[in-house]
N, C-alpha and C positions, 0 to 999 in steps of 0.2 A: 504496500499499501504507500504510494506517494502522497505525501503534505503538501499541498498547496501551498505559497507564501505569496502575498502582494508586493507589489515593485516597490512599496516605500520600504517593507521589510528586509527585500532585495537589497536596495537600496544602504540600509544602516547594516547590514551583516557585512557587505562590503568594508563601508566607513570603517567598522571595527577592523576587519583584515587586513585593511591598510593601515591602520593605526598600531595593529599586533606587527606589523611587518618595517613598519617604522622604529618602532621598541627595540625590537631587535638586530636593526643596523645601528641605530644608539649605541645600545651597548658590547656590538662587535669591535666598532668604531673607539670607541672610550675605554674601554676592559676588554680588551682582544683575549689578555689570558684566563677572566672569570670563567668561561665555561669549563674549560682544559681540565681547571684548577678544581673547581667542583666535583668533576669527574674521577679526579684523583680520589674523594674521599671515601672511606669504606663505607658499605653501606652493609649494616648489622643483623638487616631482614632475614627470614627465609628464601632462597630465590624461589621454590614452590608458591612464592602467595605473591609477589611483587607484580603489581598492575603497570604502575609507573615508574621507571628509573627514578633512581635519587635523583639524578642532576634536574628533571622537570618540577621533583616535590621542594630540591633547595631553591630554586628562581622562584617558584610561583612563593612562598614563603617570603623569600629577600624582596620581591614587585608588592606583596603586599601589605609588605611592613613601610616600604616605602610611600605607597601608594597612601597608607594609612596615617602616618604622618603627615604629609600632606594637605590630606583633606582636615586633620584635627589644626594643623597651623591657618588654612585657611579659616574655620572656625575663629580660631581665638581671634583672629585680625576682625572677621565680621563682629561678634561680640566691641571687644574694644571700640569701634567705630560710634557703635549703637551708644558707649557708653557719653 
């Protein structure tokens, strides 16, 4: 069964994909050794239960921390402006 999406949804998905590609390009440019360095970290999990590689989990955690702190900083600036 194929799920139909609207053109608007398709454009939104494409924009998100472009943003992810740009983010990956920036990471490779400014931190060229980051991914190889993360791949060197030993993975203590049982190999038969692994769905996602360790490097994906680590990058997800790094980026979520980065975006969360950026969002918190923006909220703090907005609250200061209101006072």
